[in-house]
Every structure is written in C-alpha cells, then in structure tokens.
C-alpha positions as CSV (number, residue, x, y, z in Angstrom):
1,M,-16.2,-52.5,80.7
2,S,-18.0,-50.1,83.0
3,E,-20.3,-51.5,85.6
4,S,-22.5,-48.5,86.4
5,V,-23.1,-44.9,85.6
6,P,-20.1,-42.7,86.4
7,Q,-20.1,-41.4,90.1
8,A,-20.1,-37.7,88.8
9,G,-23.2,-38.5,86.8
10,Q,-25.0,-40.3,89.5
11,A,-24.4,-37.4,91.9
12,A,-25.7,-34.9,89.4
13,I,-28.9,-36.9,88.8
14,A,-29.3,-37.5,92.5
15,N,-28.9,-33.6,93.1
16,D,-31.5,-33.0,90.3
17,L,-33.9,-35.5,91.8
18,T,-33.7,-34.3,95.4
19,R,-34.1,-30.7,94.3
20,V,-37.2,-31.5,92.2
21,V,-38.7,-34.2,94.4
22,Q,-38.9,-32.3,97.8
23,P,-42.5,-31.8,99.0
24,A,-43.9,-28.5,97.7
25,V,-45.4,-27.4,101.1
26,Q,-44.9,-28.9,104.7
27,P,-47.9,-28.3,106.8
28,A,-45.8,-27.2,109.7
29,Q,-44.2,-24.7,107.6
30,A,-47.4,-23.2,106.1
31,S,-48.9,-22.4,109.5
32,G,-48.5,-23.3,112.9
33,P,-51.1,-25.4,114.9
34,S,-52.6,-22.2,116.6
35,Q,-52.3,-19.9,113.7
36,P,-55.0,-19.5,111.0
37,M,-53.9,-20.0,107.6
38,F,-54.5,-16.6,105.8
39,H,-55.1,-16.1,102.0
40,G,-51.4,-15.0,101.6
41,D,-50.1,-18.3,103.1
42,L,-52.4,-20.1,100.5
43,G,-51.3,-18.0,97.7
44,D,-47.6,-18.6,98.7
45,A,-48.2,-22.4,98.9
46,H,-50.0,-22.4,95.6
47,I,-47.2,-20.5,93.9
48,Q,-44.6,-22.8,95.4
49,A,-46.7,-25.9,94.3
50,M,-46.9,-24.5,90.6
51,E,-43.1,-23.8,90.7
52,Q,-42.3,-27.2,91.8
53,F,-44.7,-28.7,89.2
54,K,-43.0,-26.7,86.4
55,A,-39.6,-27.9,87.6
56,V,-40.6,-31.5,87.7
57,K,-41.9,-31.2,84.2
58,V,-38.8,-29.6,83.0
59,A,-36.6,-32.4,84.6
60,L,-39.0,-35.0,83.3
61,G,-38.7,-33.6,79.8
62,R,-34.9,-33.6,79.9
63,T,-34.8,-37.2,81.3
64,Q,-37.2,-38.4,78.6
65,R,-35.1,-36.7,75.9
66,V,-32.0,-38.5,77.2
67,A,-33.7,-41.7,77.5
68,D,-35.0,-41.6,74.0
69,E,-31.5,-40.9,72.7
70,L,-30.2,-43.8,74.6
71,Q,-32.9,-46.1,73.6
72,S,-32.2,-45.3,69.8
73,L,-28.6,-46.5,70.6
74,V,-29.7,-49.6,72.3
75,H,-31.6,-50.5,69.2
76,L,-28.4,-50.7,67.3
77,G,-27.2,-53.4,69.7
78,D,-23.8,-54.7,69.0
79,L,-23.6,-52.4,65.9
80,V,-23.4,-49.2,67.9
81,T,-20.2,-47.4,67.5
82,P,-18.5,-44.6,69.7
83,E,-19.3,-42.2,66.8
84,D,-23.1,-42.9,67.1
85,V,-22.7,-42.3,70.9
86,V,-20.9,-38.9,70.4
87,K,-23.6,-37.9,67.8
88,G,-26.3,-38.6,70.2
89,A,-24.4,-36.7,72.9
90,G,-24.2,-33.8,70.4
91,N,-27.9,-34.0,69.7
92,L,-28.5,-33.8,73.5
93,V,-26.2,-30.7,73.8
94,A,-28.1,-29.1,71.0
95,H,-31.2,-29.6,72.9
96,G,-29.6,-27.8,76.0
97,E,-28.1,-30.5,78.1
98,D,-24.9,-29.7,80.0
99,P,-22.0,-30.6,77.7
100,L,-19.6,-31.2,80.7
101,Q,-22.0,-33.6,82.3
102,L,-22.3,-35.5,79.0
103,A,-18.5,-35.5,78.7
104,G,-18.4,-37.1,82.1
105,Y,-20.6,-39.9,81.0
106,L,-18.5,-40.3,77.9
107,A,-15.3,-40.4,79.7
108,D,-15.7,-44.1,80.6
109,M,-17.2,-45.2,77.3
110,P,-15.5,-48.2,75.6
111,P,-13.4,-47.0,72.8
112,Q,-14.2,-50.0,70.4
113,P,-17.6,-50.8,68.9
114,G,-19.1,-54.2,69.9
115,E,-20.6,-55.9,72.8
116,A,-18.8,-53.8,75.5
117,L,-20.0,-50.6,74.1
118,A,-23.6,-52.0,73.7
119,D,-23.5,-53.1,77.4
120,W,-22.3,-49.7,78.4
121,V,-25.1,-48.0,76.5
122,G,-27.6,-50.5,78.0
123,Q,-26.5,-49.8,81.5
124,H,-26.9,-46.0,80.9
125,A,-30.4,-46.6,79.3
126,Q,-31.4,-48.7,82.3
127,A,-30.3,-46.1,84.8
128,M,-32.1,-43.4,82.8
129,M,-35.3,-45.5,82.9
130,V,-35.1,-45.8,86.6
131,N,-34.7,-41.9,87.0
132,E,-37.5,-41.5,84.6
133,Q,-39.8,-43.6,86.8
134,K,-38.7,-41.6,90.0
135,L,-39.5,-38.3,88.1
136,L,-42.8,-39.7,86.9
137,Q,-43.7,-40.5,90.6
138,A,-42.5,-36.9,91.5
139,A,-44.5,-35.5,88.7
140,N,-47.7,-37.3,90.1
141,A,-47.0,-36.0,93.6
142,A,-46.4,-32.5,92.3
143,R,-49.6,-32.5,90.2
144,H,-51.5,-33.8,93.2
145,Q,-50.0,-31.0,95.5
146,L,-50.9,-28.3,92.7
147,G,-54.5,-29.6,92.8
148,V,-54.8,-29.6,96.5
149,S,-53.5,-26.1,96.7
150,S,-55.8,-25.1,94.0
151,L,-58.7,-26.5,95.8
152,H,-57.6,-24.7,99.0
153,M,-57.5,-21.5,97.1
154,L,-60.9,-22.0,95.7
155,A,-62.4,-22.9,99.2
156,A,-60.8,-19.9,100.7
157,H,-62.0,-17.7,98.1
158,S,-65.7,-19.1,98.5
159,I,-65.9,-18.9,102.3
160,R,-64.3,-15.5,102.7
161,P,-66.6,-13.3,104.8
162,Q,-68.2,-10.3,103.0
163,G,-66.3,-7.2,103.1
164,Q,-62.9,-9.0,103.5
165,G,-62.3,-9.4,99.8
166,P,-59.4,-8.1,97.8
167,A,-58.8,-4.3,98.3
168,L,-60.2,-2.2,95.5
169,T,-58.8,0.8,94.0
170,P,-60.1,4.2,95.0
171,G,-63.4,4.9,93.3
172,A,-63.9,1.3,92.1
173,T,-66.7,-0.9,93.0
174,D,-67.1,-4.7,93.4
175,N,-70.0,-5.1,91.1
176,A,-69.5,-8.9,91.0
177,L,-70.3,-9.1,94.7
178,A,-73.1,-6.5,94.8
179,P,-76.8,-7.8,94.7
180,A,-78.6,-7.1,91.4
181,D,-80.7,-4.0,91.3
182,T,-84.1,-5.4,90.3
183,S,-86.1,-2.0,90.9
184,K,-84.9,-0.1,87.9
185,G,-86.5,-0.9,84.5
186,A,-88.3,-4.1,86.0
187,M,-91.9,-4.7,84.8
188,T,-94.4,-5.2,87.5
C-alpha cells in the first residue's frame, strides 16, 4: 500500500505551485527607492499581475477538476476498482491533463479492488485538497495584487499633469480633456 503521492507527482505539483504562487511584483523590482514610478512601470506591473491571476485561475481549475474526480472515487469507498480509477484518469486526460503525469500516479496504484485501493485514492484526494487550499490562497493573493495594481493605474491616470497624457496621432485632438465650449449656441 502506498503511503503518499508518488515523488514525481509531488515534484510536478510543487513546481506548478511555485511557478504560480510567486509574487506578481516585488517593489524593489518595479522601481528603485530614488526612481519615480512611471506609467510604463505601472502598466508592466499590471500586466504581470493580470498574467499571474490568469495562471492561478487555470491551475486552480485543473486542481479542482482532479479533486472532483478523486472525490467521486472516494465516494465509492471499498467498492472502487482499478478500472474506475483508470476511467477517471481517462476523463482527466480528455479534459487536458498530462497523460504521462497521470500514468505516474497510476504506477503505484494497488492492482486489486478493496481497502488498499480505497486508501490509495483517499490519500491522493487528501493531497489534492491540500494543494487546492494552497492554490485558493494564491488566487486570493493574486486577486489582491491585481486590485492593487488596478488602483495604482487609476491613481496614476487621475493625477497625471495636463499635457503629459498619451501621445495623440497627428491631427487628432483630445476632446475628453478639453474644456467644454459654452460660447456657441448658448442662450443668454
């Protein structure tokens, strides 16, 4: 009977988590203490925060899909068979999971139905729930970072000095920033 998730599987999950969970922007990287933060830096930080949030959402969706499949196998209890597990793995592959990674998980699966297989499925389900919780925390952190970068972008846009707005194409005017002309057609 297996005591834990296979080492190759744990390493793959750990790599996915560390890639996704890394902070979106380190303040020291965005600008030095004596350098002002320009709009380009804010835009880059915002894009990075959006990309990290998207990556965390994708990883969380994948983890939830695997956790759901394992949970359906856990509900079978001692009646779970290796065929049920292989069918569940096939469903995951059909939804885009890596077949080689799943084959690594299945390599140490007990070959006979019964308590040993039910314990094996339960251990994998438990490990997946732990990973799901870590990803939920990462998703909350990424969501927060995205919100902070959005507010920074809004604040920078609001306080920019007049005339330092985005470059306009030749012949175009920035009507949104021009004061309204009240002298034409106004009744006196």
